[in-house]
MARKOL-435792 format. One record per residue (C-alpha): x, y, z; residue number from 1; residue in one letter. Coordinates in pm, 1 decimal. Each point is the difference from the previous one (the first is absolute). Layout:
! MARKOL-435792
- xx	yy	zz	num	residu
- X	Y	Z	NUM	a
...
//
This chain:
! MARKOL-435792
- xx	yy	zz	num	residu
- 9060.5	11502.0	3763.8	1	m
- 199.3	93.7	262.0	2	l
- 96.9	-311.0	93.1	3	l
- 98.5	-3.8	-439.5	4	y
- 213.9	293.0	46.3	5	k
- 199.2	-170.6	317.4	6	l
- 46.2	-282.5	-184.2	7	w
- 122.8	196.3	-342.4	8	r
- 208.9	220.0	294.8	9	s
- 116.2	-327.8	110.4	10	f
- 182.2	-130.8	-356.0	11	i
- 185.7	359.7	-1.0	12	k
- 223.9	-109.2	267.6	13	e
- 41.2	-315.7	-74.3	14	i
- 92.1	90.4	-276.8	15	l
- 242.4	292.6	54.7	16	l
- 162.5	-243.9	238.6	17	l
- 48.9	-282.7	-248.7	18	k
- 233.9	279.8	-184.9	19	r
- 256.8	23.4	308.7	20	d
- 47.3	-408.8	58.3	21	i
- 321.1	76.8	176.3	22	g
- -167.1	231.1	216.6	23	g
- -215.8	-272.7	115.5	24	i
- 209.9	-265.1	32.4	25	v
- 253.6	205.2	246.9	26	i
- -410.5	120.8	213.2	27	i
- -19.1	-393.2	50.9	28	f
- 398.5	-169.1	-68.0	29	v
- 135.3	274.6	246.9	30	m
- -228.4	-82.9	358.6	31	p
- 51.5	-374.7	-80.0	32	l
- 386.0	38.4	-49.1	33	l
- 2.4	292.8	321.8	34	l
- -210.6	-273.4	248.8	35	i
- 225.1	-319.6	-76.2	36	i
- 291.9	192.6	60.7	37	t
- -90.5	183.5	311.5	38	i
- -160.6	-296.4	152.8	39	t
- 260.3	-237.6	-83.0	40	l
- 274.0	313.4	206.5	41	i
- -242.7	-17.3	269.1	42	q
- -44.8	-330.5	12.7	43	d
- 319.7	-96.5	-21.0	44	s
- 208.8	216.4	205.6	45	t
- -254.9	-138.4	293.2	46	f
- 96.9	-357.7	-76.5	47	k
- 339.8	153.3	40.9	48	n
- -66.3	127.4	287.6	49	m
- -160.1	-291.9	115.1	50	e
- 331.0	-223.4	-66.4	51	g
- 224.0	191.7	114.7	52	s
- 234.3	129.3	308.5	53	k
- -14.4	339.3	115.3	54	i
- 448.6	34.0	83.9	55	p
- 53.6	190.7	325.5	56	i
- 356.9	26.7	187.5	57	i
- -129.6	-146.4	400.7	58	f
- 279.1	95.0	272.3	59	i
- 10.2	-243.7	301.2	60	d
- 214.8	223.3	316.4	61	n
- -227.0	-211.8	201.0	62	d
- 90.4	-397.2	-96.2	63	q
- -225.5	-116.2	207.8	64	s
- -341.4	-67.7	70.9	65	e
- -256.3	285.2	-105.3	66	i
- 267.8	92.8	-300.2	67	s
- -16.3	-401.9	-152.3	68	e
- -444.8	30.0	67.4	69	s
- 7.0	282.2	-175.9	70	i
- 212.2	-69.4	-262.3	71	k
- -174.3	-371.2	-2.4	72	k
- -352.8	217.6	-99.2	73	q
- 170.4	187.9	-220.1	74	l
- 118.6	-295.6	-171.8	75	e
- -352.8	-206.8	-8.4	76	n
- -164.3	280.0	-124.1	77	s
- 145.6	-88.7	-312.2	78	k
- -23.2	351.4	-119.9	79	t
- 349.8	62.8	93.3	80	f
- 289.2	-130.8	-80.1	81	e
- 288.8	103.6	279.9	82	l
- 392.7	125.6	-36.5	83	l
- 208.5	-103.7	225.5	84	t
- 349.8	141.4	-104.0	85	d
- -36.3	415.6	125.5	86	f
- 104.0	198.7	265.8	87	n
- -172.6	289.8	82.5	88	e
- 190.7	281.2	-185.8	89	k
- 11.3	-260.3	-303.0	90	s
- -380.6	-98.8	-1.7	91	a
- -96.9	465.1	22.6	92	e
- 225.3	2.5	-290.4	93	t
- -173.2	-235.6	-204.1	94	a
- -327.4	83.1	77.5	95	v
- -2.3	363.7	-43.2	96	f
- 166.5	-43.8	-275.2	97	g
- -264.5	-185.7	-187.2	98	g
- 107.8	-361.8	-43.9	99	d
- -223.5	-157.8	322.3	100	y
- -275.0	151.7	42.7	101	q
- -27.7	-28.0	397.5	102	m
- 281.7	-126.3	318.0	103	a
- -104.7	-119.2	333.8	104	i
- 230.0	17.2	295.4	105	v
- -15.3	-172.0	322.3	106	i
- 203.7	142.4	258.0	107	p
- 191.1	-146.5	210.9	108	k
- -146.2	-168.0	393.2	109	n
- -322.6	59.9	-115.3	110	l
- -133.7	-328.1	130.2	111	t
- 227.5	17.8	345.5	112	k
- -196.0	381.8	42.7	113	d
- -322.0	-63.9	-132.6	114	i
- 2.6	-346.2	267.6	115	n
- 81.5	220.7	311.8	116	s
- -178.3	262.0	-50.2	117	n
- -332.5	-281.6	1.1	118	i
- 147.8	-211.8	267.9	119	d
- 56.2	393.1	177.6	120	s
- -414.6	93.9	-116.9	121	k
- -153.3	-329.2	129.5	122	v
- 181.5	-34.7	284.5	123	q
- -111.7	409.8	119.2	124	s
- -386.2	-151.7	-85.5	125	i
- 27.4	-299.5	191.1	126	v
- 152.6	154.0	265.6	127	s
- -267.4	263.6	-11.6	128	s
- -282.2	-248.5	53.3	129	f
- 181.3	-144.3	356.7	130	g
- 123.8	-296.1	-159.2	131	l
- 278.2	-119.6	113.5	132	e
- 342.4	58.5	-276.5	133	t
- 367.9	68.6	-14.3	134	d
- 63.8	282.4	206.8	135	s
- 328.5	23.2	-172.6	136	t
- -50.3	-35.5	-332.0	137	a
- -278.8	304.5	-25.0	138	i
- 180.3	252.0	-149.6	139	k
- -89.5	413.2	-119.0	140	q
- -8.7	-70.0	-385.1	141	n
- 232.1	267.5	-124.8	142	t
- 35.3	-188.0	-333.7	143	s
- -122.2	264.0	-330.6	144	k
- -229.5	-207.9	-296.1	145	a
- 298.2	-157.7	-159.1	146	k
- -64.4	118.7	-429.2	147	d
- -8.9	-220.8	-245.2	148	i
- 173.7	225.8	-345.1	149	r
- -147.1	-43.7	-277.2	150	l
- 92.4	160.9	-299.1	151	y
- -150.7	29.1	-322.7	152	f
- 78.4	134.9	-400.2	153	d
- -122.5	373.8	-22.2	154	p
- -153.8	-67.2	-288.3	155	a
- -215.3	-333.7	165.1	156	t
- -377.6	52.7	-27.5	157	n
- -138.5	96.9	331.2	158	i
- -218.9	-275.7	49.6	159	s
- 262.8	-250.8	-10.8	160	f
- 161.4	180.0	274.4	161	k
- -330.3	17.1	220.9	162	n
- -55.4	-382.0	-120.1	163	n
- 307.0	-117.6	138.0	164	v
- 42.9	260.0	291.0	165	m
- -394.9	-170.6	74.2	166	n
- 157.4	-367.4	4.4	167	a
- 289.5	63.2	179.9	168	v
- -183.1	167.6	305.2	169	n
- -231.2	-324.7	-16.3	170	k
- 281.4	-234.8	8.1	171	m
- 128.6	224.8	291.1	172	v
- -367.9	-6.9	179.1	173	f
- -34.2	-351.4	33.8	174	e
- 391.3	-88.8	98.0	175	i
- -76.8	219.9	332.5	176	e
- -340.8	-120.6	40.4	177	n
- 126.2	-356.2	-4.3	178	k
- 304.0	117.8	234.1	179	k
- -246.1	124.6	264.5	180	i
- -240.2	-268.4	-8.6	181	y
- 323.4	-196.4	64.6	182	k
- 106.8	224.5	232.6	183	a
- -308.1	-2.1	192.5	184	f
- -35.9	-393.7	-1.1	185	q
- 412.8	-25.9	159.5	186	d
- -139.0	245.9	274.0	187	q
- -331.2	-113.9	106.6	188	l
- 108.0	-396.4	-1.0	189	g
- -226.6	-127.2	-212.0	190	t
- -12.0	-296.8	-246.2	191	t
- -287.0	112.5	-248.2	192	e
- 156.5	45.8	-303.7	193	d
- -125.9	398.1	-37.5	194	l
- -5.8	56.4	-385.9	195	k
- 13.4	340.6	-177.3	196	n
- -292.8	-103.8	-202.0	197	n
- -189.6	333.4	-155.6	198	s
- -322.7	28.0	91.3	199	l
- -69.7	229.2	-342.0	200	i
- 32.3	-83.6	-344.8	201	a
- -106.3	79.2	-350.2	202	f
- -184.5	-216.0	-180.3	203	k
- -40.5	114.1	-407.3	204	e
- -322.0	-42.3	-99.8	205	i
- -12.1	-25.2	-428.0	206	t
- -283.1	-68.5	-209.7	207	p
- -27.7	-309.6	-122.8	208	k
- -105.4	-247.0	-323.0	209	k
- -67.0	-310.3	120.7	210	g
- 225.1	-144.7	271.8	211	n
- 273.1	247.8	-168.0	212	m
- 142.5	321.3	111.8	213	d
- -72.3	280.5	-262.7	214	v
- 366.0	204.4	-15.8	215	l
- 25.2	294.6	-259.4	216	p
- 252.4	-73.2	-271.2	217	n
- 161.8	266.2	-265.2	218	s
- -221.1	-134.5	-242.6	219	v
- -320.7	134.3	213.6	220	q
- 106.5	346.9	-20.2	221	h
- 220.0	102.6	-303.7	222	n
- -262.3	-176.5	-297.9	223	v
- -330.8	238.6	179.1	224	p
- 285.0	275.7	25.4	225	a
- 179.1	3.7	-266.0	226	w
- -370.0	-102.8	-266.6	227	a
- -79.9	334.5	182.8	228	l
- 312.4	195.2	-130.6	229	f
- -21.1	-128.3	-294.0	230	a
- -433.5	63.1	-82.4	231	i
- 70.9	368.0	101.9	232	f
- 327.2	34.0	-181.4	233	f
- -301.0	-16.5	-308.0	234	i
- 23.9	396.8	61.7	235	v
- 254.7	4.6	-204.5	236	v
- -143.9	-144.7	-301.3	237	p
- -270.3	140.9	28.5	238	l
- 14.6	347.2	24.2	239	s
- 298.7	10.6	-265.6	240	i
- -337.3	-179.8	-257.9	241	n
- -201.8	371.0	108.5	242	l
- 285.5	249.8	-54.5	243	v
- 45.8	-227.8	-390.0	244	k
- -337.0	82.6	1.2	245	e
- -30.3	362.2	86.8	246	k
- 352.6	40.2	-214.2	247	s
- -169.7	-195.7	-302.6	248	q
- -363.3	198.1	-4.4	249	g
- -154.8	-389.9	51.1	250	t
- -135.5	223.6	355.2	251	s
- -167.4	240.8	-196.4	252	v
- -140.7	-240.1	-238.0	253	r
- -142.3	-171.9	282.4	254	a
- -189.5	320.2	142.9	255	r
- -158.0	116.4	-287.1	256	i
- -129.9	-286.2	-93.7	257	s
- -381.0	-126.2	159.4	258	p
- 157.6	-223.5	270.4	259	t
- 62.4	125.6	357.9	260	p
- 352.3	106.0	152.1	261	y
- -120.0	-222.6	268.9	262	f
- -54.2	-343.6	-230.4	263	i
- 389.0	90.9	-163.0	264	h
- 172.1	-51.6	379.8	265	i
- -243.0	-325.3	49.7	266	l
- 148.8	-175.8	-260.0	267	g
- 326.2	33.8	116.6	268	k
- -106.0	-60.6	314.4	269	t
- -130.1	-306.4	-79.0	270	f
- 336.6	-121.6	-197.8	271	t
- 226.2	99.6	179.2	272	y
- -205.4	-169.8	335.9	273	l
- 45.8	-348.8	-189.9	274	i
- 369.3	27.6	-41.8	275	i
- -46.1	122.8	347.3	276	c
- -138.1	-390.6	52.6	277	v
- 205.3	-143.2	-235.0	278	i
- 267.7	67.7	202.4	279	q
- -58.6	-61.0	313.6	280	f
- -98.4	-311.3	-82.0	281	l
- 389.2	-127.2	-227.4	282	l
- 67.1	144.9	389.6	283	m
- -171.1	-282.9	186.2	284	v
- 126.9	-236.1	-308.9	285	a
- 327.5	42.4	93.3	286	v
- -31.6	-29.8	367.6	287	g
- -210.7	-291.1	-22.1	288	i
- 187.4	-193.8	-316.5	289	y
- 346.8	114.5	-16.5	290	l
- 87.6	113.6	348.2	291	f
- 38.0	-367.2	143.2	292	p
- 218.7	-107.5	-301.6	293	y
- 233.0	322.0	103.0	294	m
- -35.9	-134.8	384.0	295	d
- -218.0	221.7	105.4	296	l
- -297.2	-3.6	212.0	297	p
- -300.0	-34.6	-235.7	298	q
- -260.7	255.9	16.6	299	f
- -345.5	-151.7	159.8	300	d
- -261.6	172.5	-117.4	301	v
- -243.0	-243.0	149.1	302	t
- -376.5	85.2	-51.3	303	g
- 144.4	393.4	-15.8	304	k
- 37.1	48.5	-387.6	305	m
- -384.4	211.8	9.9	306	f
- 124.6	171.3	290.0	307	p
- 313.3	92.8	-187.3	308	l
- -152.3	56.4	-330.3	309	i
- -259.5	271.2	142.4	310	i
- 293.6	201.7	186.8	311	v
- 169.2	-48.7	-290.4	312	t
- -313.1	218.5	-260.3	313	i
- 19.8	263.0	274.4	314	f
- 387.4	70.0	18.3	315	a
- 2.0	-16.7	-389.1	316	g
- -232.5	295.9	-15.8	317	l
- 159.0	173.1	240.0	318	a
- 292.4	-67.3	-243.4	319	a
- -188.9	115.0	-297.6	320	i
- -126.2	293.5	183.1	321	g
- 334.4	122.8	76.6	322	f
- 99.8	-71.4	-323.9	323	g
- -316.5	180.5	-153.5	324	v
- 135.7	318.4	245.5	325	l
- 310.2	44.9	-80.1	326	l
- -26.3	-90.6	-473.6	327	g
- -277.0	328.3	-4.8	328	t
- 187.7	223.1	239.1	329	v
- 354.0	-76.2	-170.6	330	a
- 76.6	176.3	-306.5	331	d
- 292.8	-200.8	-158.7	332	t
- 113.4	-378.8	38.2	333	q
- 278.7	131.9	153.8	334	e
- -154.2	121.4	341.1	335	q
- -267.9	-253.4	-26.9	336	s
- 281.9	-307.0	-9.9	337	a
- 236.7	65.3	302.9	338	p
- -282.8	131.1	178.3	339	f
- -175.9	-253.9	3.6	340	g
- 262.4	-210.0	70.0	341	a
- 167.5	151.8	319.4	342	t
- -355.7	59.6	123.5	343	s
- -94.8	-449.7	-18.7	344	v
- 352.5	7.0	174.7	345	v
- -50.6	257.3	272.4	346	v
- -336.1	-109.1	47.5	347	l
- 161.7	-374.0	30.7	348	a
- 206.8	150.1	259.3	349	a
- -277.7	122.7	233.9	350	i
- -241.0	-245.9	-119.2	351	g
- 247.2	-315.3	221.8	352	g
- 95.7	-165.7	-323.2	353	i
- 353.1	51.5	155.6	354	w
- -11.2	61.9	350.3	355	v
- -228.1	-88.8	263.9	356	p
- -250.4	282.1	49.4	357	v
- 43.5	-94.7	379.7	358	f
- 378.6	100.6	-97.8	359	l
- 0.7	293.7	-23.5	360	m
- -40.3	376.0	149.4	361	p
- -373.8	74.3	108.4	362	e
- 26.0	262.8	-273.5	363	f
- 28.9	-231.8	-176.6	364	m
- -232.7	-255.8	105.4	365	q
- -205.9	252.1	-35.2	366	t
- 52.4	78.0	-318.4	367	i
- 4.5	-309.6	-188.1	368	a
- -427.6	-38.5	200.9	369	k
- -91.3	212.8	-298.7	370	f
- 195.5	-208.3	-277.3	371	s
- -207.3	-193.9	-247.3	372	p
- 296.7	-289.3	9.4	373	m
- -60.3	-18.9	293.2	374	n
- -341.8	-44.8	-46.7	375	w
- 63.7	-263.3	-199.8	376	g
- 257.4	-215.5	190.5	377	l
- -169.6	16.0	349.4	378	n
- -339.7	-177.4	-177.1	379	a
- 283.0	-210.7	-155.0	380	y
- 157.7	-42.3	348.1	381	y
- -358.8	-3.9	170.0	382	d
- -76.4	-328.2	-230.8	383	i
- 268.9	-206.3	-47.2	384	i
- 133.2	10.3	332.5	385	l
- -278.2	52.0	256.4	386	r
- -250.2	-147.3	-216.2	387	n
- -295.7	283.6	-30.0	388	s
- -238.9	-37.9	-274.6	389	g
- -148.4	340.6	-222.3	390	i
- -176.2	133.4	383.2	391	g
- 345.7	-25.1	107.2	392	g
- 160.0	192.7	-305.1	393	i
- -311.1	248.9	3.4	394	a
- 132.3	352.1	74.8	395	k
- 311.5	-49.3	-264.4	396	e
- -210.5	-95.8	-307.0	397	i
- -178.6	270.2	119.1	398	i
- 326.9	229.5	37.9	399	f
- 103.7	-152.2	-312.0	400	l
- -379.3	94.9	-229.0	401	f
- 8.0	398.1	168.2	402	l
- 356.2	20.8	-108.8	403	f
- -85.9	-97.4	-353.9	404	y
- -268.7	194.2	-41.0	405	v
- 202.9	380.6	140.6	406	a
- 182.6	-92.7	-217.0	407	m
- -210.8	-67.2	-296.1	408	v
- -160.0	301.5	100.6	409	t
- 259.0	237.9	25.0	410	i
- 115.7	-123.2	-336.5	411	s
- -349.1	91.9	-190.7	412	l
- -34.4	386.4	152.3	413	f
- 358.4	24.3	-102.9	414	y
- -94.0	-92.7	-354.9	415	e
- -308.7	174.0	13.0	416	r
- 161.4	337.7	80.2	417	k
- 351.0	-8.7	-160.0	418	q
- -268.1	-74.1	-365.7	419	n
- -219.7	277.7	106.1	420	a
- -84.0	281.8	-266.5	421	v
//
């Protein structure tokens, strides 16, 4: 009997949705347009950064070995396009005015002073070992460190500044090391080639599929992220329908009927859960079949569809629970619609849909742990990027289900209190 009542409640929800075809179209079409637009923007930006060079001003006042070596390494980096038709004053004006992101100024006599400095230090060290050196060549080192001046546009990103400064420091350090080795070689009179080879190197270990490295791309982030955003956006139509039922008297008839009110809620749950799954499948279909025709990476779900569907179901439950609570508490559509839309955007921002959680301030990272969108997104990432199974996402699934139970329970208690005689 309860199953029949649940079926009739489900049919009622379908009939209600059929009356708002425009709303249903928006629920399905809006996320598809969103995912295509965002992915194209991010992917094209990434490709443009790969294929283009950043113009920077390079001023060489040294015109010797070290400055030429720095210039050659910058050109070989395939990141920068060096502009040399500037003096330091005009470069400062151009960079601070926002015309260019940065300028590098090599000081005069840089090579000469560094060579003199190194020779003096090496001869002092060699003589301290009791070896014969040219005593007339040993001089007290009184020269100061030479400054390679870097000018940055005030609007330049801090991480870009740090990356450039680290790169320049590394180049200078390698050049100094080579010269020190060469100076020792000359002083010791050895013919053996003392090469400045690094004893420690970094090797990135990436997941592999066969013999190919598995590298993350814009599609792997955007498909699950914006599918999750679309799933939670059903909060808006769901809450509006609940408010409509109250204003039109449908909820009153539901309460006085012999059908328990929780059956009414379960009917909505099953109806909107089907919508959530369809939304996700459409997103996946776009990633698999449409993106390759748009010169975007294909969304690979090989062997992962079952756990992805499981996450989608529980994320849908969390979204439905939130929509039920909002529709139960709100008195008018003017309350439920804007609050529902705004709250979903806030949850998306907190949950890491737009900005990765690790880039947020520490207190915001703590808040993100309580966002159902963050639980869903982490579960999707665990499956897609970390190759986790159901066991690896059990915690997130439990949190999403408990969120649904909590929201519906609060809604039922609120409804009972409001209608208590």
